[in-house]
Residue, then its C-alpha position, 0 to 999 in steps of 0.5 A: m618409554r617415558r616419552v610414549f607415556f608423556i604423549i599418551y598423557i598429553g592426548i588424554v589431557c587434550l581429549v579432556l580439555m576438548g570435552c570440557g570445551a565442547d560442554n561449555a560451548m553446548k551450554k552457551g549454545d543452549r542459552f543463546y537458543a533459549i532467547g532465540e539467538y540462533y546464529d550465536a547458538a549455531t556457532q557454539y553448537k558447531k564448535a561443540y560438534t567439531q570438538t566431539p570425537a568421531k567415535d562418540r557417534k551418539t553425542r555428535g548426532e545430537r549436536a549436529l541435530k541442534m546445529a541443523d535446527c539453528y541453521r534452518r531457522i536462520n535460512q542457511s539451507q545448505r548448512a542446515t542440510a549438511a547438518y541434518n545429513n550428519a544427524v541422519r548418518y549418526k542415527a540421531a534424526d527422528t521423524t521431525a528432523l527427517f521432515y525438516l530435511a525433506q523441507l530443505q531438499l525442496k528449498n534446494g530443488n532436490y525434489k526426488e530426494a525430498e520425495r524419497l524422504l517424505v514417502g518414508l515418513m508417510e509409511e510411519t505417519s500421515s498429516p495434511l502438512l506431510q501430504s502437502k509437501l509430498e504433492s510439492a515434491r511430485t509436482a514442482a518440477e512440472w510447475k516450473k517447466r509450465g511457467s506463467k505470464y509473470t516476468v521477474k528481474r532482480e533489482d540490484l540498485f536496491n540490493s546490497r551484500r546483505s539482506e533486503y526484503s519486504p518492499m513497499l511502494a508509497g507516494e501519490n505516484f508510487d515514487q517512493l520504495f521503502f524496504t527492510s535491510t541489514r546492510n552496513q548503514a543500518q543503525g547500531d554497531e553489534l551484529s544480531g545474535i539471531t542472524g549474524m548480521k546487523a539489526a534490520d532498518i527501514f530504508f527508502s529510494q526516491k524516483d526522480e522527475q525522469g522516473k529513475w530510482g535513486k540510491p537507497q537512503t537512510i531515514d533520518s528520524e527516530l523511526n529506526s533504532a538499534f533494534d530490528e525494524g521492518a516489514c512496513c506498510f501505510s494507511p491509505d492516506g499515507k500519514t501512518m506507517y505500520l511496521t514490525q519491531c523486535v526489541t532485544d532482551p538479553s534474558y528473555p525470548r524475542f517477540a515481534q510487535i507491530c508499531t505505528s509511526a506518524r508522519s509529520d511533514a516529510s519525517w517519520g516519528k518514533p514508533s509506538a507499540l500498537t496493542i492488538a491483543h493483551d498477549t506478551l508471549s506471542t508474535f505479532a508481525h507483518p502488518a498490511v492495511s486494506p485499501d479502504g483502511q478498515w482492516l489490519y492484516f497481520v501474522s501471529d502464533m497466538p492461540g486459536g490458529q491453525g498451526g505455526y504462524d497464521i494470518w489474522r485481521a483486526h478491524l481498525t476503528s477511530a477508537g483503535v483496534g477492534m474485533i480480531e479474527n483468524m482468516g481460517a482454513p483454507i488460507n491458514t494451514a498447519g504450516n506457516e502463513l506470512f507476509p500478507t499484502v492486500r492489492p488495491n483491487g482487494d485481492l489478498y496475497f500471502s506467503s505459505d509453506g503449508h500449501p503445495g508449492l515449489g519449495g520454500l515460502d510460495i506466494f498465493i492469491v485469494n480473489s477479493e470476491q472469495l475472501i470469506v472469513n469464518g464459516g465460508a472457508a470452503k468457498t475460498a479458492i487459493e491460487h498459485p501464480g506459478y513460476p517465476l514469481n515463485s521459486q524453490g526458495d522463499d518468495f514473499g513481501m509483495t507491493f503493487e504499483g497502483v491497480h496494475n499487476r506490477g511492482y516488487f517482492s523479495s526472494n532468497r532464490g539462488d543465494a547460498r547464504g539464504w539472504d533475501h533480495i528485492y525483485s521486480f515483477s510484472k504480468s501483462e493484463v488488460v486493465q481499464t481504469v478511470k483517473g479523476w481529478v477533483y479541484e476547486q474551479d479556478g483553484y487547486e486540488l481538493p484532498a478532502a473531496q469524495v467521489y461516489m461511483v455508481g454503475n449499472d452492474g450494481t457497483n456502488k462505491k464511495l472513493s476518497v481522493k489522494g493529497d493531489g485531489s486524484f483517485t484511480e479505480v478499476i472499471e469493467p467493460n460494458v458498464d455505464y458509470v456515473f461519478l459524483g464529485t463532492c466536497k464540503g463548501f462546494l457544489n457537486h459535479k457529475e461525470e458519466l462514462r461508458v466503458d467498452t471492451v478493449s484489447e489493451t490497458t486503457e485509462y480514462v481521465l475525468q475532471f471534477p472542477l467544483a464551484s465554491i459556495t462561499a466565493p465568486v466563481l468565474v464563468d470563463n470564455i463568455f464573449y459579447d459583441f463590442d460595446k453590446a450585451t449580445l452574446r457571441p456564439e462561442s459563449t455557448t460552450a461555457l454557458d451550457k456547462l453552467i446549465v449542467l452545473l445548475n441541473e446537477n445542483p437543483n437546490v441552488t440559487i445564484e447571483l449572476s454578475a457581469h463586470c467591466d474595467y475602469r475605462g469609460p463613464a461609470a454609469y454607462n459601464k454599470a448599465l452595460s454590465q447589467r444588460r450583459a448579466e441579463s443576457v446570460v440569465n435569459y440564455l439560461t432560462e431559455h434552456g430550462i433553468a427557473a428564473d427565480r433561481l437566477s439574479p442578474v446584477g451588473y456591477g460595472k467597475e465597482k468590484p475589481k477582481t481580487v487575485k487568487k493564488k492560482l492566477t499568480e502561476t500564470y502572471p507571476w508579477l501579480k501577488e495573491g490578494d492584489v485587488l485590480t483597482e484603477e489605481f493599482i493598474k495605472a501604477l504598473d509600468d508596463e502597458e501589456k500588464q495593464e491590459v492583462c489586468n483590464q481583461l481580468n476585470r472584464r468578467t462574468e461570475f456567479i456566487v451561490l445565494r442559497t442551497t435550499y431552493g425548493l426544499f421547503e416547498t417540497n416538504k409542504e407539498n408532501e405534508k399536504a398530500q399526506e393530509k389529503e390521504n389521511n382525510n380520505 
């Protein structure tokens, strides 16, 4: 009998201890939940749930509900679904819980069950978000069956056994891929209380010369820290990185902020917070910069939105962040709009769980021509690109390889743990582009140049060039374009292009060699008869280009000079070079160039050539700054090298004398005409 009482006593003690343990676990869980550490909170809630007697149905239901909410927030869909089902079983699920369960069933691809739950909710209440989810449940299966022209592939080179997301291409040739990862190589030793993984860092991969991606690398600078960094993008010039950072505070809820990092040489500096609004209680995340660098798109839950997280944009000025505006409906909904990206053609891509889709976050597109903010929302059309770009999971974080509809994105499709991975995508399109190169004539690229693009369809754009002097722009068929390459300190250069209709992707290449205003410019491929000043027929190509240049720059006057090598009598060489310079001038005047814009000068051997850096690439035995004097040439121990130097000295050049030819005369004529009109 004593033994029976002892067993009962022990059982009661165990129940009391379990109850105390469950209560302590709930208190810990509530503390973690209050500061947003949902993984740690879920762990405590699960512990409390398992220690709660099955007969205490009310308490088990309440604890299952809290556990479900945490799993949902950290994207552990299967665990969240199971916990919500337990809450339903214990009759603890309210309408909000049933809505979240329906949302999870959509993410799990259980469309019929999601529809059943949503129809039941619609009998009690109605909202645009509920209607959107019900439409998703009823149409998703058909959307998946219909498919699209997109192809998608999981890129395991970039993926680890943890989460990778928000890829972003960078580099002049899109040969760098930055992305966010919680892999073991991330900084810090502790696991995140939010996700149960390490805090996220930004990693990158580099393409080699054969176009093959290398293994992901850590970034050896102060860019990453023990906190969360990720979801980055770049300014058009590639010198500024915008990123999301989330700093941990053990006693305060975590709010993400947008930071900037400056690139010095090849290294990224320590992030500094970007003040968008003086609001310390809202999240600012997922930055995206427009192709022209004038707008920063971002995500926030600050007041003034449509509900949940909204997409906003801020005007970027030289003085910092300017005007801020909400993108409005129909882009933003009562759900969450996240991860905006602006494609180089101006189209806005973003992810949403508030528009009808295939399950979780789906990618949506707004055409650049319909991207209307504030007041014109009714005209904005939202496009769903379909399956397989979208799936029943979360799909987000697009990046594009230039003007082409291909690149990378992230998705947690098919991952039972809810972890994200990087995928590539492509869509076959007929795209016509023009690629231009702006460089110093007889020299290197000019990254400070600008190109003006005008088309007879009304196109009028000012294009900046990249660090390698290049630009790429989409062009339309059946349009005539004029491109004007300009740079301070250089003459303009014009190119014309007629674009026809084609059946496959085509790229047109244009060259913009700009002549210096301050340094002599070589007129290459000018040939004379031996020991004469007569121009040979093969010289006309180069001379005709010079005529075009002078016509494109009508306010310029030049000195046209001819040079000889040191061999032969100096007086004879000077006279010969003078006659040769005059031959070139005569050709130009015969073809319409005003004689008073041209000054022929023969220098003979008086001005030997000075070697530019570009020339050393062809003749590495020469050094930049070498002057090819008679003494320099005779000191060379190779007759072939000596002859090369003599050939370089035998040249025709021009140098700009004035850039105001005709300007003052035109002003005087205008003044006289105005005076005559006034007198009449």
